[in-house]
Each structure stands twice: as C-alpha cells, then as structure tokens.
C-alpha positions as CSV (number, residue, x, y, z in Angstrom):
1,X,79.6,104.0,124.8
2,X,78.5,101.9,121.6
3,X,79.7,102.8,118.0
4,X,76.3,104.6,117.3
5,X,76.7,107.3,120.0
6,X,80.7,107.4,119.1
7,X,79.9,108.4,115.5
8,X,77.1,110.7,116.3
9,X,79.9,112.8,118.2
10,X,81.4,113.6,114.6
11,X,81.3,117.2,113.9
12,X,80.3,118.2,110.0
13,X,82.8,120.3,108.5
14,X,82.8,121.5,104.8
15,X,86.0,121.7,103.2
16,X,87.5,124.5,100.8
17,X,85.7,122.6,97.6
18,X,82.3,122.5,99.5
19,X,82.4,118.8,100.3
20,X,81.0,117.8,103.6
21,X,82.9,115.5,105.9
22,X,82.6,114.0,109.5
23,X,85.4,114.6,111.9
24,X,85.7,112.7,115.0
25,X,88.1,113.4,117.8
26,X,91.4,111.0,117.7
27,X,90.4,109.4,120.8
28,X,86.9,108.6,119.8
29,X,88.3,107.1,116.5
30,X,90.5,104.9,118.4
31,X,88.0,103.8,120.4
32,X,85.7,102.9,117.5
33,X,88.5,101.1,116.0
34,X,89.1,98.9,119.2
35,X,85.7,98.0,119.4
36,X,85.4,96.8,115.8
37,X,88.7,94.9,116.3
38,X,87.0,92.5,118.4
39,X,84.6,91.4,115.8
40,X,86.7,91.4,112.7
41,X,88.7,88.1,111.8
42,X,91.0,87.7,109.0
43,X,89.5,85.2,106.1
44,X,92.8,84.4,104.4
45,X,96.5,83.6,105.6
46,X,98.0,86.9,104.0
47,X,94.8,88.6,106.2
48,X,96.0,86.9,109.3
49,X,99.6,87.9,108.9
50,X,99.0,91.6,108.1
51,X,96.6,91.5,111.2
52,X,99.2,90.3,113.3
53,X,101.9,92.7,111.7
54,X,99.5,95.5,112.4
55,X,98.9,94.6,115.8
56,X,102.7,94.2,116.8
57,X,103.2,98.0,115.3
58,X,100.6,99.1,117.3
59,X,101.5,97.6,120.6
60,X,105.1,98.7,119.8
61,X,103.7,102.1,119.9
62,X,105.1,103.5,116.5
63,X,103.2,106.1,114.9
64,X,100.5,105.1,112.5
65,X,100.3,106.9,108.8
66,X,96.8,108.5,108.0
67,X,95.6,107.9,104.4
68,X,97.4,111.0,103.1
69,X,100.7,110.2,104.7
70,X,100.3,106.7,103.4
71,X,100.0,107.6,99.8
72,X,103.0,110.0,100.2
73,X,105.1,107.3,101.5
74,X,103.9,104.9,98.5
75,X,104.8,107.5,96.0
76,X,108.1,108.2,97.5
77,X,109.0,104.5,97.5
78,X,108.0,104.3,94.0
79,X,110.6,107.2,92.9
80,X,107.9,109.8,93.0
81,X,106.0,107.7,90.3
82,X,102.2,107.4,91.0
C-alpha cells in the first residue's frame, strides 16, 4: 500500500475546541514513516549524526516521545521554564 492510501485511512475527529484533526492508527503511522525514511537523506553532518542516533534508538526498541511528551521533557530539563 502506498502513502496516499495509508493517509486516506486517517479518521477525522473534532477536538473540544472545534478543531478538526486527522488521526492515524499507530501501525499505519509507522508504515508511512518507514516508507519516507527510505527517501530522506540528511544534508549536513549534524543531520547525519542525528539521523544515526535516531536509527539506533529505534533499533534498540526504546520508546520514543510524541510531540507533547517531548515538550514536557524539554520543559522539565529547563527547570520548568519555557
């Protein structure tokens, strides 16, 4: 299945503020990321290092943060400061 078909499987939901969002099943999301990763190449040395670190984390099976969890972690590491 291609990315277009995978994206079409998204469910449209409305949050409590009336904003519409597309929600993908986690397995579908991982499949889309896997497809995209095969086409992406870092353009800088830092990008290559970050890409390699990400690959090692994913290969280890360590859970990754979603956007909200990442923002909480950054805030906590900054001592609660934004």
